[in-house]
Phi, psi and omega in degrees: 000326177297316179304317181292321177298321179300307181298322175296323175294319177298317176299309175311312179296316181298316179297317182290318185269328180268321184264320184259033174289166181303312178305306184298322185297310184301317179295318178296323175296309174307320177292324179291320179295318176295321175298313180295317178298316180300312182303311180300312182295318185290321180295318179294316178298319182294312176302319175295328177289319181298312186295323181294320179293324178294319182292318177303313185292322180292321180293322178300319180297317182295317175302318174297322174292326177294317177293323179295317175303312176299319178293322183286325176297308177298328171292318174300317174296319176297322179290334175276351181289157181288330184295315180297316186296320177296311179299320178297321179293317182289324182287316189270328190241009179054036179276161182215161174274159178300136178094349183266145182243145178259132178238127174261132184250148177284163178297151175291140178289172179298316180295327182280328178291326185263008182298320185250019178280153180289146178256159177291344183289317187288334181283336181288324177276064183280155183289146177289159183295165179297319177300311183289330178290324175298319183291328183288320178290320189279316180262349182071024186272000000 
């Protein structure tokens, strides 16, 4: 039992004088303060970056809204213009200016509709493949 008490006293002495000396305590507090300062700095930078991203997003949205407002104002100006009112009256109410004549054209005939369609003769003369074109270019075949 005496040996155990002696060992405990030695252990307590060693801890008190080796690990909890003034220098070690100051060093431990300095390490904790450095870790706290580093964590605080990183969290502040992270928060600042997030807020910066939000501000950038809001500014872009604001610019987009300004562009939409400007577009709507231009459309309103166009709808108020005499040019639009004339075009609208012509389209909806079949109005015309003095001296203009309205010409009604008949429907296109079948020959006119098929004039520019591809014929089977054109399809047979298909273009050679890319590989054969390269062979022809490289070897003159």
